[in-house]
A tleap script that builds the chain and sets N, CA, C and O, in Angstrom:
source leaprc.protein.ff14SB
mol = sequence {
  NMET SER PHE THR CYS SER VAL ILE ARG LYS
  GLY LYS LYS LEU GLN PHE ASP SER LEU LEU
  GLU MET ASP ASN ALA LEU ARG GLU ILE ASP
  PHE ASP HIE PHE SER GLN GLY LYS LEU ARG
  ASP ARG TYR GLU THR TYR ARG TYR ALA ALA
  ASN ASP GLY LYS GLY ASN ASP SER THR THR
  GLY LYS PRO LEU LEU THR PHE ASP GLU TRP
  LEU LYS CMET
}
set mol.1.N position { 125.349 74.098 116.033 }
set mol.1.CA position { 125.188 73.704 114.729 }
set mol.1.C position { 125.264 72.273 114.655 }
set mol.1.O position { 126.170 71.696 115.257 }
set mol.2.N position { 124.340 71.576 113.925 }
set mol.2.CA position { 124.174 70.165 114.322 }
set mol.2.C position { 124.701 69.448 112.854 }
set mol.2.O position { 124.632 70.130 111.831 }
set mol.3.N position { 125.164 68.223 112.796 }
set mol.3.CA position { 125.203 67.426 111.639 }
set mol.3.C position { 125.011 66.077 112.087 }
set mol.3.O position { 125.624 65.625 113.054 }
set mol.4.N position { 124.020 65.291 111.288 }
set mol.4.CA position { 123.704 64.096 111.203 }
set mol.4.C position { 123.660 63.719 109.665 }
set mol.4.O position { 122.950 64.373 108.901 }
set mol.5.N position { 124.432 62.650 109.218 }
set mol.5.CA position { 124.212 61.947 107.851 }
set mol.5.C position { 124.038 60.889 107.863 }
set mol.5.O position { 124.750 60.281 108.663 }
set mol.6.N position { 123.139 60.126 107.115 }
set mol.6.CA position { 122.825 58.555 107.022 }
set mol.6.C position { 123.278 58.015 105.349 }
set mol.6.O position { 122.940 58.448 104.247 }
set mol.7.N position { 123.952 57.176 105.653 }
set mol.7.CA position { 124.246 56.338 104.736 }
set mol.7.C position { 123.793 54.885 104.287 }
set mol.7.O position { 123.814 54.023 105.165 }
set mol.8.N position { 123.405 54.541 103.077 }
set mol.8.CA position { 123.227 52.957 102.926 }
set mol.8.C position { 124.273 52.375 102.562 }
set mol.8.O position { 124.903 52.782 101.586 }
set mol.9.N position { 124.680 51.246 103.323 }
set mol.9.CA position { 125.611 50.401 103.119 }
set mol.9.C position { 125.378 49.091 103.354 }
set mol.9.O position { 124.909 48.785 104.450 }
set mol.10.N position { 125.714 47.870 102.180 }
set mol.10.CA position { 124.990 46.481 102.288 }
set mol.10.C position { 123.702 46.631 103.219 }
set mol.10.O position { 123.591 46.266 104.389 }
set mol.11.N position { 122.773 47.246 102.422 }
set mol.11.CA position { 121.728 47.295 102.998 }
set mol.11.C position { 121.394 47.615 104.441 }
set mol.11.O position { 120.323 47.389 105.004 }
set mol.12.N position { 122.454 48.163 104.937 }
set mol.12.CA position { 122.253 48.939 106.746 }
set mol.12.C position { 122.407 50.418 106.424 }
set mol.12.O position { 122.981 50.849 105.424 }
set mol.13.N position { 121.872 51.100 107.314 }
set mol.13.CA position { 121.443 52.800 107.632 }
set mol.13.C position { 122.806 52.819 108.564 }
set mol.13.O position { 122.966 52.056 109.517 }
set mol.14.N position { 123.820 53.871 108.114 }
set mol.14.CA position { 124.745 54.081 108.833 }
set mol.14.C position { 124.549 55.579 109.293 }
set mol.14.O position { 124.264 56.517 108.549 }
set mol.15.N position { 124.798 55.639 110.944 }
set mol.15.CA position { 124.919 57.396 111.050 }
set mol.15.C position { 125.958 58.034 111.593 }
set mol.15.O position { 126.645 57.726 112.567 }
set mol.16.N position { 126.010 58.925 110.893 }
set mol.16.CA position { 127.655 59.614 111.422 }
set mol.16.C position { 127.152 60.996 111.990 }
set mol.16.O position { 126.320 61.656 111.369 }
set mol.17.N position { 127.627 61.367 113.064 }
set mol.17.CA position { 127.635 62.463 113.900 }
set mol.17.C position { 128.700 63.771 113.050 }
set mol.17.O position { 128.426 64.971 113.099 }
set mol.18.N position { 129.725 63.280 112.427 }
set mol.18.CA position { 130.812 64.307 111.947 }
set mol.18.C position { 130.992 64.060 110.525 }
set mol.18.O position { 130.574 63.059 109.943 }
set mol.19.N position { 131.703 65.123 109.934 }
set mol.19.CA position { 131.781 65.134 108.494 }
set mol.19.C position { 132.920 64.082 108.250 }
set mol.19.O position { 133.045 63.354 107.266 }
set mol.20.N position { 133.991 64.187 109.728 }
set mol.20.CA position { 135.151 63.307 109.451 }
set mol.20.C position { 134.894 61.747 109.782 }
set mol.20.O position { 135.600 60.837 109.347 }
set mol.21.N position { 133.777 61.585 110.616 }
set mol.21.CA position { 133.292 60.559 110.998 }
set mol.21.C position { 133.138 59.366 109.479 }
set mol.21.O position { 133.645 58.294 109.148 }
set mol.22.N position { 132.115 60.352 108.895 }
set mol.22.CA position { 131.367 60.072 107.855 }
set mol.22.C position { 132.908 59.713 106.488 }
set mol.22.O position { 132.910 58.830 105.631 }
set mol.23.N position { 133.677 60.437 106.680 }
set mol.23.CA position { 134.476 60.641 105.133 }
set mol.23.C position { 135.689 59.306 105.487 }
set mol.23.O position { 136.378 58.685 104.678 }
set mol.24.N position { 135.616 59.166 107.086 }
set mol.24.CA position { 136.725 58.004 107.370 }
set mol.24.C position { 135.957 56.662 106.759 }
set mol.24.O position { 136.401 55.739 106.076 }
set mol.25.N position { 134.661 56.919 107.264 }
set mol.25.CA position { 133.857 55.318 106.719 }
set mol.25.C position { 133.823 55.453 105.401 }
set mol.25.O position { 134.191 54.443 104.801 }
set mol.26.N position { 133.524 56.303 104.783 }
set mol.26.CA position { 133.390 55.931 103.077 }
set mol.26.C position { 134.554 56.020 102.319 }
set mol.26.O position { 134.567 55.735 101.122 }
set mol.27.N position { 135.651 56.442 103.011 }
set mol.27.CA position { 137.277 56.000 102.368 }
set mol.27.C position { 137.364 54.532 102.447 }
set mol.27.O position { 138.195 54.005 101.707 }
set mol.28.N position { 136.655 53.778 103.212 }
set mol.28.CA position { 136.595 52.413 103.176 }
set mol.28.C position { 135.969 51.557 102.197 }
set mol.28.O position { 136.257 50.364 102.098 }
set mol.29.N position { 134.945 52.259 101.325 }
set mol.29.CA position { 134.277 51.462 100.341 }
set mol.29.C position { 135.224 51.679 98.834 }
set mol.29.O position { 135.780 52.692 98.408 }
set mol.30.N position { 135.160 50.625 98.397 }
set mol.30.CA position { 135.799 50.084 97.113 }
set mol.30.C position { 135.017 50.419 96.093 }
set mol.30.O position { 134.320 49.574 95.530 }
set mol.31.N position { 135.046 52.051 95.635 }
set mol.31.CA position { 134.017 52.544 94.804 }
set mol.31.C position { 133.938 51.872 93.332 }
set mol.31.O position { 132.884 51.830 92.697 }
set mol.32.N position { 135.055 51.400 92.901 }
set mol.32.CA position { 135.185 50.523 91.490 }
set mol.32.C position { 134.316 49.568 91.815 }
set mol.32.O position { 133.555 49.271 90.894 }
set mol.33.N position { 134.170 48.991 92.802 }
set mol.33.CA position { 133.076 47.463 92.588 }
set mol.33.C position { 131.908 48.205 93.441 }
set mol.33.O position { 131.422 47.423 94.259 }
set mol.34.N position { 131.389 49.358 93.471 }
set mol.34.CA position { 130.344 49.463 93.924 }
set mol.34.C position { 128.898 49.697 92.843 }
set mol.34.O position { 129.053 50.185 91.723 }
set mol.35.N position { 128.058 49.443 93.156 }
set mol.35.CA position { 126.916 49.210 92.202 }
set mol.35.C position { 126.098 50.088 92.531 }
set mol.35.O position { 125.705 50.065 93.697 }
set mol.36.N position { 125.546 51.217 91.543 }
set mol.36.CA position { 124.455 51.799 92.050 }
set mol.36.C position { 123.084 51.308 91.504 }
set mol.36.O position { 122.063 51.959 91.727 }
set mol.37.N position { 123.071 50.386 90.931 }
set mol.37.CA position { 121.872 49.661 90.935 }
set mol.37.C position { 121.084 50.261 89.979 }
set mol.37.O position { 121.677 51.069 89.264 }
set mol.38.N position { 119.547 50.036 89.701 }
set mol.38.CA position { 118.604 50.441 88.677 }
set mol.38.C position { 118.127 51.919 89.404 }
set mol.38.O position { 118.398 52.205 90.570 }
set mol.39.N position { 117.621 52.498 88.782 }
set mol.39.CA position { 117.363 54.035 88.992 }
set mol.39.C position { 116.000 53.611 90.279 }
set mol.39.O position { 116.164 54.278 91.301 }
set mol.40.N position { 115.200 52.989 90.324 }
set mol.40.CA position { 114.229 52.471 91.114 }
set mol.40.C position { 114.918 52.435 92.628 }
set mol.40.O position { 114.463 53.128 93.537 }
set mol.41.N position { 115.955 51.638 92.789 }
set mol.41.CA position { 116.702 51.264 93.669 }
set mol.41.C position { 117.307 52.548 94.280 }
set mol.41.O position { 117.170 52.832 95.470 }
set mol.42.N position { 117.995 53.318 93.378 }
set mol.42.CA position { 118.969 54.531 93.818 }
set mol.42.C position { 117.348 55.433 94.465 }
set mol.42.O position { 117.527 56.153 95.447 }
set mol.43.N position { 116.471 55.381 94.122 }
set mol.43.CA position { 115.337 56.101 94.622 }
set mol.43.C position { 115.146 55.348 95.903 }
set mol.43.O position { 115.169 56.050 96.914 }
set mol.44.N position { 114.998 54.307 96.035 }
set mol.44.CA position { 114.317 53.819 97.367 }
set mol.44.C position { 115.744 53.743 98.418 }
set mol.44.O position { 115.609 53.486 99.615 }
set mol.45.N position { 117.098 54.002 97.797 }
set mol.45.CA position { 117.827 54.147 98.772 }
set mol.45.C position { 117.664 55.893 99.313 }
set mol.45.O position { 117.858 56.202 100.489 }
set mol.46.N position { 117.352 56.726 98.440 }
set mol.46.CA position { 117.306 58.158 98.584 }
set mol.46.C position { 116.011 58.320 99.763 }
set mol.46.O position { 116.095 59.073 100.733 }
set mol.47.N position { 114.864 57.488 99.468 }
set mol.47.CA position { 113.950 57.488 100.344 }
set mol.47.C position { 114.076 57.258 101.819 }
set mol.47.O position { 113.729 57.941 102.782 }
set mol.48.N position { 114.805 55.841 101.692 }
set mol.48.CA position { 115.491 55.256 103.358 }
set mol.48.C position { 116.389 56.230 104.070 }
set mol.48.O position { 116.294 56.637 105.228 }
set mol.49.N position { 117.214 56.503 103.214 }
set mol.49.CA position { 118.351 57.395 104.009 }
set mol.49.C position { 117.694 58.732 104.091 }
set mol.49.O position { 118.232 59.383 104.986 }
set mol.50.N position { 116.899 59.279 103.598 }
set mol.50.CA position { 116.673 60.553 103.692 }
set mol.50.C position { 115.205 60.766 104.922 }
set mol.50.O position { 114.895 61.737 105.612 }
set mol.51.N position { 114.703 59.688 104.808 }
set mol.51.CA position { 113.341 59.940 105.684 }
set mol.51.C position { 113.293 60.343 107.155 }
set mol.51.O position { 113.920 59.535 107.839 }
set mol.52.N position { 112.811 61.219 107.776 }
set mol.52.CA position { 112.973 61.539 108.866 }
set mol.52.C position { 112.350 60.993 110.184 }
set mol.52.O position { 112.501 61.340 111.355 }
set mol.53.N position { 111.477 59.867 109.507 }
set mol.53.CA position { 110.527 59.268 110.107 }
set mol.53.C position { 109.273 59.533 110.017 }
set mol.53.O position { 108.392 58.796 110.461 }
set mol.54.N position { 109.033 60.894 109.278 }
set mol.54.CA position { 107.513 61.415 109.357 }
set mol.54.C position { 107.246 61.615 107.966 }
set mol.54.O position { 106.203 62.217 107.712 }
set mol.55.N position { 108.042 61.198 106.899 }
set mol.55.CA position { 108.135 61.354 105.624 }
set mol.55.C position { 108.611 62.604 105.148 }
set mol.55.O position { 108.340 62.946 103.997 }
set mol.56.N position { 109.227 63.261 105.828 }
set mol.56.CA position { 110.011 64.332 105.514 }
set mol.56.C position { 111.360 64.078 104.828 }
set mol.56.O position { 111.822 62.974 105.117 }
set mol.57.N position { 111.962 64.667 104.160 }
set mol.57.CA position { 113.539 64.819 103.851 }
set mol.57.C position { 114.511 65.557 105.211 }
set mol.57.O position { 114.731 66.741 105.469 }
set mol.58.N position { 114.866 64.527 105.771 }
set mol.58.CA position { 115.706 65.020 106.971 }
set mol.58.C position { 116.756 66.194 106.908 }
set mol.58.O position { 117.030 66.975 107.818 }
set mol.59.N position { 117.332 66.146 105.521 }
set mol.59.CA position { 118.199 67.304 105.166 }
set mol.59.C position { 117.249 68.742 104.663 }
set mol.59.O position { 117.904 69.784 104.641 }
set mol.60.N position { 116.128 68.821 104.363 }
set mol.60.CA position { 115.410 69.770 104.062 }
set mol.60.C position { 114.478 69.999 104.506 }
set mol.60.O position { 114.091 71.122 104.182 }
set mol.61.N position { 113.516 69.229 105.463 }
set mol.61.CA position { 112.388 69.163 106.278 }
set mol.61.C position { 111.139 69.239 105.170 }
set mol.61.O position { 109.986 69.329 105.591 }
set mol.62.N position { 111.400 69.200 103.807 }
set mol.62.CA position { 110.287 69.371 102.874 }
set mol.62.C position { 109.962 67.811 102.975 }
set mol.62.O position { 110.685 66.903 103.383 }
set mol.63.N position { 108.627 67.771 102.472 }
set mol.63.CA position { 108.417 66.070 102.044 }
set mol.63.C position { 109.115 65.492 101.247 }
set mol.63.O position { 109.578 66.135 100.305 }
set mol.64.N position { 109.378 64.200 101.379 }
set mol.64.CA position { 110.042 63.466 100.570 }
set mol.64.C position { 109.530 63.309 98.800 }
set mol.64.O position { 108.346 63.165 98.493 }
set mol.65.N position { 110.415 63.357 97.998 }
set mol.65.CA position { 110.296 63.454 96.727 }
set mol.65.C position { 109.527 62.449 96.151 }
set mol.65.O position { 109.577 61.333 96.668 }
set mol.66.N position { 108.785 62.647 95.122 }
set mol.66.CA position { 108.095 61.500 94.477 }
set mol.66.C position { 109.110 60.936 93.493 }
set mol.66.O position { 109.960 61.676 92.998 }
set mol.67.N position { 109.042 59.670 93.208 }
set mol.67.CA position { 109.993 58.968 92.076 }
set mol.67.C position { 110.163 60.049 90.896 }
set mol.67.O position { 111.302 60.302 90.505 }
set mol.68.N position { 108.993 60.725 90.295 }
set mol.68.CA position { 109.304 61.438 89.333 }
set mol.68.C position { 109.748 62.736 89.286 }
set mol.68.O position { 110.295 63.269 88.321 }
set mol.69.N position { 109.399 63.434 90.785 }
set mol.69.CA position { 110.361 64.657 91.404 }
set mol.69.C position { 111.873 64.250 91.245 }
set mol.69.O position { 112.710 64.963 90.692 }
set mol.70.N position { 112.093 63.153 91.735 }
set mol.70.CA position { 113.319 62.972 92.143 }
set mol.70.C position { 114.354 62.724 90.707 }
set mol.70.O position { 115.550 62.995 90.608 }
set mol.71.N position { 113.677 62.277 89.940 }
set mol.71.CA position { 114.299 62.154 88.586 }
set mol.71.C position { 114.405 63.383 87.856 }
set mol.71.O position { 115.003 63.485 86.785 }
set mol.72.N position { 113.988 64.042 88.276 }
set mol.72.CA position { 114.276 65.897 87.577 }
set mol.72.C position { 114.894 66.565 88.392 }
set mol.72.O position { 114.831 67.795 88.388 }
set mol.73.N position { 115.792 65.708 89.462 }
set mol.73.CA position { 116.523 66.683 90.021 }
set mol.73.C position { 117.766 66.622 89.484 }
set mol.73.O position { 118.631 67.422 89.840 }
savepdb mol mol.pdb
quit
C-alpha cells in the first residue's frame, strides 16, 4: 500500500510519504492564525495540491473538479 499526500503551506507544495510525517508537520502550523482565504483561493489550492500532473485528482484518479462541482462537495 502506498501513501503520498500534498499540502500547500506558504505557497509551497509539501509532499509527505507517511501519515506520521504529515501529522508531525501539520502540528507545527498555528491554525489560530491560518487563513483559508476566499473560496476561489481555496479551490485553486485544491487544484494545485490534488493535480497528478495530468489533470486528474491524485486521490481519486478522476478528472479534477470544476469550481462549480467543488462548491457542491
